[in-house]
N, C-alpha and C positions, 0 to 999 in steps of 0.2 A: 459447044459448051466444054467439050473435053479439052479442047486447046486453051480455054481460060482457066481451066482447073490446073493444068499442067503449068501454066505461066504464074499462077498464084503459088504453086508449090515451090516453083524455082524461086520466086521472090522471098518466100518464107525461109528457104534455105539459106539464101543470101543473107538474110538479116539475121539469122542464128550464127552463121559463121562471123559475120561482123561483130555480134555481141560477144562471142567468145574471145575474139581478138582484143576487143576492148577490155574484157575482164582480165585478161593476161596481163594488161598494162597497169591495173590498179592493184594498192597496197592491200593486202589481207591482214586483219588483225588476228592475233592468237585467241583461242576459246575464251580464257578466263578474261581478256580485256574485252571481249565482246559483250559478256554479261554486265560489266561495269558500265560500258557506254550505253546499253539499252536501259540500266537503271538511272542512269543520269539523264538520259533523253526522257524517260517517263517521269522522272522527278521534275524536270523543267517544263514538260507539257502538261503537268497536273494530273497525270494518270495513276500517280502512286501517292497514297495519302500518308502523311507523317502523323503519328499520334501526338496528342498534346503533351507538354512537359518534356519531350525527349530531350531537347536542347538543354534544359536544366539538369536533367539527369546526367547527360553526357558531360556537361561542364563540371558537376559535383565528382563524378568518377574521375576525370582527369585531375581535378585538383587533389583527389584522395590519393592518386597514383603518384602524383608528383610529390606529395607530402611524405608517402612512405618511402620514396626513392631517396628523398633528402635526408630522411632519418636514419636510413641504412647506411648512407655514405657519411653521416655524422656520428654514427654508434649510438644512437638514443631510442633504438626500436625497443629494447628491454624496458627502458625507463617509462615510455609511453604505454607499452603493453602492461606494465605493472599498475599504473595510475588507472588507466581505463577498466581493467578488470577489477581492481579493488574498489573502484567507484561504483561498479555494478554490482556489489555485494559478496565479493570473493577474497576479502582481505581476511588473512590468517589470524584466528583469535584464539586457537587453543593447540598446544603441542604436547601429546600424550608419549611420555617416555617410559619404557618397561625394560626390565632386565639389567638395569644399572645399579651395581653396588658401590663400584669405586669411580664411575665416571660421572663428572658433574653435569647437571643438567643445564647450568648456566653456559658451560663450555659447549654443549650441543646447540643450544639457541644462537649462541654467537656465529657458530660455524654455518648454521642454516642462513644466518644474515637477516633475522626478523628485526623489523623497526616500527611496527605498528601499522605500516600500510603495505606490507608485503602481500602479493595476490598469490592465491592457491593455484590459479591457473597459469601464471607465468613463471612460477618456482620451478628450478631445475632440479628434479629428483636425483637424477644421476650424479651430478656435481655435488649435492648435499650429502649423498651416501658416500662418496669418494672422500670428502673432507672428514667425515665422523670416523670413518674406518682407519684413518691416520691416527687416531687418540691411542696412547699407550695400552690402555686396558681393552681396548675392542678387538675381539677376534672376528666378529662378523656383525653386520647391521643390515636391517630393512627398513627402509622409508616409504610410507604410503601416504596418498592423498585421499581425504576423507571430504567429499564435498558436502556444504560450501565452504567449511572455514576451518578444518582440522587437519592436522598432520600426526601420524603415528609413527614413532622411532622404536623399532624392537632391537635391543642389543644383546648379543652373547658376549659375555667377558672372559678373558684369560684367567686361569687359576694359578695362584701363587703357591709354589711347592716348597720354596726355601728362600733363605738369605745368603747372597754371594758376596764375600769380601775379597776384592781386588785391590791390593794396595792399602790406600785409606778410603776407597769408595764402597758403598754397600748398595747392593742392587737386589730387587725382587726378581727371582727367576722361575720360569714354568719347569714341569718335570722333564721335559726335553732340553733343558739348559738355556732355552731363549730367555734373555733379558727382557723383563716387562716395563720397569721403571725404577729410579733411584728409591732407596728407602728414606722416607721423609718423617716418619714418626714411629711411635712404640706400638702401633696397632697389630704389626706382624712379628712382634718379639717372641711369640712362642714357636715360630717356625725353626726348624734347624739351621745352623749356620755352617756353611762350607766355606773353607779359607783357601786362597792359593791359585795359581795357575793352572787351568784345565779342570778346576773342581767343579765348576758349574756344569760341565759336560759328563763328568763321571758321577755326579751326585746321585742321581736316581738309582742306578745299578748298585752303588755301593750301599746306600740307605737300606735297600731290599734286603741286603744280607743279614740286618739286624731283626728280621721277622721272628727269628727263633730265639732272640735274646732280648726281650723286652726289659728285662731288669738293668742290662748295660745301656740300651738305647736311652731309658728313662734319665740316666745320670750324664749323658753327653751333652757338652755345652757347645762344642764346637768340632767339627770334623776337618782337619787341616791336612791338604795335599803336599806331600813331599816330593820334590823333583819330578813330578808329573807320574809318579810310579807306585806310590804306597801312601798309607794313611797314619795319621796320629790322632788319637781320641783324647781331647782336652775334658775332663770331667768336672762336675759341679764343685768338688772338693779341692780342685787345682792339681790332682794327679794326671799325668800324661801317659797314655797307653800306646807304645809303639807296635803297630801291627807289620806282619810281614808283607810282601808284596804279592805272594800267592798263599793259598790255603788259609783264608782269612777265617773260615768258619772252624777250623781246628783251633786257631788262636782264640777266638771268642769263647769255644767250649772250655778250653783251659783256664782263662780268665775267670768265667763264670764258676768254675769248680773251685779255684783258689779262694775266691772270695767268698763261697759258700762254706768251705772248710776251714779256712785260716782267717776269714774277715780281712782279707788283704787290703781290700780298698776302704777300709775304715783305719787303717794304720797310718803312722806319720811317715809317709814315703813320697818321694817326688815323682817317680816315673817307675813303670813296668815295661821292660823290653821283651817282646815276645817275637822278635825278628828271626830269632834261630829255633829250629825245630827241637833240638836236643837240650836246651837250657833256657831258664827264665832268669832274667837280671833284674834285680831290684835297686833301684837309687833312692837313698834315703834323703830327706831335706836337710838343709844345714842345721837346723835345730836338733834334728834327730841324730845327725852324725856327730854334734858336739857332745850330746848327752851319751852317745854310744861311746865315744872316745874317752869321757870322763869315767863311765863305768868300767871300761877296760882298764885305765889307769889304777882305778881304786882297786880293782880286783888283782892287779899285778902287785900293787903295795901289799894287799893283804896277803898274798901268796909269800911274798918275800919275808914280811913279819913272822908269818907262820912257820917259815924255814929256819928263822933265826931263832926262834924259841925252842926248836926241837933238839 
């Protein structure tokens, strides 16, 4: 019995060695491929059940993916998205604009690109914001979607400080000198007028110096920059006041005093020159100069006649 057992054990050992040698000669699939092969075998033998309609769903998914890929290549994705979401009840029907005094609502609607079928879902808010921000009067803008059919546009507009004349062009400027837009009508005619090169950048600091002289400021029609160094004041009655480059406050104080005590700015004069600290020069108008010449000649004749009679 013992000999039989040993013989069987030897035979088993020989079979195991032979099996190992045969296994070394076979090709072994990678682990992921083994799962696929097992799935296919199970599918072929009927051990794996396929739910109903899987084929239909798969075909639809394949066609949808193919369609989306084709739209992407053709650049029609946005159009299809607009039409689909608009048909689903997200077409924009109301645009609420606030904070606009100078900016036209029509311009805003055109920049957003509304055509009656524009979808709120597919609308690019950032692109709309960037377009509106480029409008001349817009300082900042916020654009929001309010589902299902509304857009809110909140503007903060720039403030016109003065009118700047450069050459023959008239422009509205902010207090920091930035140009807002060309002057198109008389709506801003009450704003101060600054004329000349560099006048727009120096306007605010110069105009602030008139805070203590409201009587003079009220009569100024134009502030004219001369050689980018000093200013001339053109008053409402045509008189030109030539200010110095420095110590403007002293010059305005002197002008105010002369007008208060001597009614200087009510007289028939063309200009008041305050550029020198130690003297004030008055220039008469041509008519006043003629009258003065005639008066001097008449006086001279009268003196000669009086001398002859003595």
